[in-house]
C-alpha positions as CSV (number, residue, x, y, z in Angstrom):
1,M,-1.8,-23.3,4.6
2,S,-0.2,-19.9,5.1
3,V,-2.2,-17.8,7.5
4,I,-1.8,-14.2,8.3
5,K,-2.6,-12.9,11.8
6,G,-6.4,-12.7,12.1
7,G,-7.1,-15.8,10.0
8,A,-7.0,-14.8,6.4
9,S,-5.1,-17.3,4.3
10,A,-2.7,-16.8,1.4
11,E,-4.7,-19.4,-0.5
12,S,-7.9,-17.4,-0.1
13,W,-6.2,-14.4,-1.8
14,D,-4.9,-16.8,-4.5
15,S,-8.5,-17.8,-5.2
16,I,-9.6,-14.2,-5.6
17,Y,-6.8,-13.6,-8.2
18,R,-7.6,-16.9,-9.9
19,D,-11.4,-16.6,-10.0
20,E,-11.8,-12.9,-10.8
21,E,-10.7,-12.0,-14.3
22,S,-9.8,-8.5,-13.0
23,P,-9.8,-8.2,-9.2
24,G,-11.5,-4.9,-8.2
25,W,-8.3,-3.3,-6.9
26,N,-6.3,-4.1,-10.0
27,V,-6.5,-1.1,-12.4
28,G,-4.1,-2.7,-14.9
29,T,-1.5,0.1,-14.7
30,V,0.0,2.6,-12.2
31,T,-2.8,4.4,-10.3
32,P,-3.1,8.0,-11.5
33,V,-3.3,9.2,-7.9
34,L,0.2,8.0,-7.2
35,Q,1.5,9.8,-10.3
36,E,0.0,13.1,-9.0
37,L,0.9,12.5,-5.4
38,L,4.5,11.5,-5.6
39,P,5.9,15.0,-6.5
40,K,4.3,16.3,-3.3
41,L,6.4,13.7,-1.4
42,T,9.7,14.0,-3.2
43,E,9.8,17.7,-2.7
44,R,10.2,16.9,1.0
45,L,13.0,14.3,0.5
46,E,16.7,15.0,0.4
47,H,18.2,14.1,-3.0
48,D,21.7,13.1,-2.0
49,R,21.0,9.4,-2.2
50,K,18.5,6.8,-3.4
51,R,15.7,6.1,-1.0
52,K,14.5,2.6,0.0
53,L,10.7,2.2,-0.4
54,F,8.4,-0.7,0.6
55,V,5.1,-1.6,-1.0
56,P,2.9,-4.0,1.0
57,G,0.1,-5.8,-0.8
58,C,1.7,-5.0,-4.2
59,G,-0.7,-7.2,-6.2
60,F,0.4,-7.4,-9.9
61,G,3.2,-4.9,-9.2
62,H,2.1,-1.9,-11.4
63,D,2.7,0.8,-8.7
64,A,5.8,-0.8,-7.4
65,A,7.4,-1.0,-10.8
66,W,6.5,2.6,-11.6
67,L,8.1,3.7,-8.3
68,S,11.3,1.8,-9.1
69,K,11.5,3.9,-12.3
70,Q,11.3,7.1,-10.3
71,G,14.6,6.5,-8.6
72,F,13.6,4.5,-5.5
73,I,15.0,1.1,-4.5
74,V,11.7,-0.8,-4.1
75,E,10.9,-3.9,-2.2
76,A,7.4,-5.1,-2.7
77,S,5.4,-8.0,-1.3
78,D,2.0,-9.7,-1.4
79,F,0.5,-12.5,0.6
80,S,-0.7,-14.2,-2.6
81,Q,1.8,-16.3,-4.4
82,L,-0.3,-16.1,-7.6
83,A,-0.2,-12.3,-7.5
84,V,3.6,-12.3,-6.9
85,G,4.1,-14.7,-9.7
86,Q,2.2,-12.4,-12.1
87,A,4.0,-9.3,-10.7
88,K,7.4,-11.0,-11.4
89,S,6.2,-12.0,-14.9
90,N,5.2,-8.3,-15.5
91,Y,8.1,-6.6,-14.0
92,G,10.8,-9.0,-13.0
93,S,13.4,-7.4,-15.2
94,C,13.0,-3.9,-13.7
95,D,16.0,-2.5,-12.0
96,N,15.8,-1.6,-8.3
97,L,12.7,-3.7,-7.8
98,S,12.4,-6.8,-5.6
99,I,9.1,-8.7,-5.3
100,N,8.4,-11.4,-2.8
101,Q,5.6,-13.5,-1.3
102,A,5.4,-12.7,2.4
103,D,3.2,-12.0,5.4
104,V,3.7,-8.2,5.8
105,F,3.7,-8.6,9.6
106,S,6.8,-10.7,9.3
107,E,8.7,-8.1,7.3
108,T,12.0,-7.0,8.9
109,G,13.3,-4.3,6.6
110,V,13.7,-0.7,7.4
111,Y,12.8,2.0,4.8
112,D,12.7,5.6,4.1
113,V,9.2,5.4,2.6
114,V,6.2,3.0,2.7
115,F,3.6,3.3,0.0
116,E,0.2,1.7,0.0
117,H,-2.8,1.5,-2.3
118,T,-5.8,-0.6,-1.3
119,F,-3.8,-2.4,1.4
120,F,-5.2,-0.9,4.6
121,C,-8.8,-1.7,3.5
122,A,-7.8,-5.3,2.6
123,I,-6.3,-6.5,5.9
124,P,-8.7,-7.8,8.7
125,I,-10.1,-4.8,10.6
126,E,-8.9,-6.2,13.9
127,L,-5.3,-5.9,12.6
128,R,-5.4,-2.2,11.8
129,E,-3.8,-1.1,15.0
130,Q,-1.1,-3.7,14.6
131,W,-0.4,-2.4,11.1
132,V,0.2,1.1,12.4
133,E,2.8,-0.3,14.8
134,K,4.3,-2.4,12.1
135,C,4.5,0.5,9.8
136,L,6.3,2.5,12.4
137,G,8.8,-0.3,12.8
138,L,9.4,-0.4,9.0
139,L,10.1,3.3,8.8
140,K,13.4,5.0,9.6
141,P,13.2,8.1,11.9
142,N,11.3,10.9,10.0
143,G,10.3,8.3,7.4
144,Y,7.1,8.8,5.3
145,Y,4.0,6.7,4.9
146,F,2.0,7.8,1.9
147,G,-0.5,6.5,-0.6
148,V,-4.3,6.1,-1.0
149,F,-6.9,4.9,1.5
150,H,-9.8,3.3,-0.3
151,K,-13.4,3.1,0.7
152,V,-13.2,6.1,3.0
153,N,-16.5,7.1,4.7
154,L,-18.3,4.5,2.6
155,E,-20.1,2.0,4.7
156,T,-20.1,-1.5,3.2
157,P,-21.4,-4.6,5.0
158,D,-18.8,-7.1,3.7
159,G,-15.2,-7.1,2.9
160,P,-12.4,-7.1,2.0
161,P,-12.2,-4.4,0.9
162,H,-13.3,-3.0,4.3
163,S,-14.5,0.6,4.7
164,V,-12.7,3.1,6.9
165,N,-13.7,6.5,8.2
166,D,-11.9,9.7,9.0
167,E,-12.2,9.3,12.8
168,E,-10.6,5.9,12.7
169,I,-7.7,7.2,10.6
170,K,-7.1,10.1,13.0
171,T,-7.3,7.9,16.0
172,L,-5.0,5.2,14.7
173,F,-2.4,7.4,13.1
174,G,-2.7,10.8,14.7
175,K,-0.5,10.2,17.7
176,K,2.2,8.4,15.7
177,F,2.4,10.5,12.5
178,E,2.3,14.1,11.4
179,F,-0.5,14.5,8.9
180,I,1.0,16.5,6.0
181,R,-1.7,15.7,3.5
182,Y,-5.0,13.9,3.9
183,E,-7.8,14.7,1.5
184,Y,-10.1,13.3,-1.2
185,S,-8.1,12.7,-4.4
186,K,-9.1,14.6,-7.5
187,H,-7.2,12.1,-9.6
188,S,-9.0,8.9,-8.7
189,L,-10.6,6.7,-11.4
190,S,-14.2,7.7,-12.1
191,S,-15.4,4.5,-10.3
192,R,-13.5,5.5,-7.2
193,M,-14.0,9.2,-7.1
194,G,-15.2,10.4,-3.7
195,V,-14.2,7.3,-1.8
196,E,-10.3,7.5,-2.0
197,K,-8.2,9.8,0.1
198,E,-4.6,10.5,-0.7
199,F,-2.3,11.0,2.2
200,I,1.3,11.8,3.2
201,F,2.1,11.1,6.9
202,K,5.5,11.6,8.5
203,K,6.7,9.4,11.3
204,L,7.0,11.3,14.6
């Protein structure tokens, strides 16, 4: 059995993908928040070369594939072999896209950008501080961490997905990143409106 730090197993995530016809975080296409947020990031990037981008918890690969078509060299991973298999079936022919089954805490690459959507809320709560440190290690100097935090300021008893609040985000990331953007998204799906915050953080 493959086990991530904190006890969650790859097999448990496989069972979610297998047993739920449409897992709650899978919207079936690229998230509209990403489509609206990306231009706000790219205006800050130099355009003299292609940028390497990492997507943790890529699920069925919709966001990762879309990003690869926007000029990034994308490496994406998920802990679930079932999810990775579906992602490869969906997008295995895309240029500039590599999808692998992996424990994100074992990743060793270095990237210009890390993108996430419903990843932070999925990992065990006790691993959030470790994720911040891991994200710093994955990013090059002045690299960017951007995406969508889910279940913000929405208290829920069980997870994943686990809720997160503004104070925790500021405490965990505030000393490590410059907050360029952190606000409720106006482009979330109707079922997620008011509980998703889009963000762009720059590594200090």
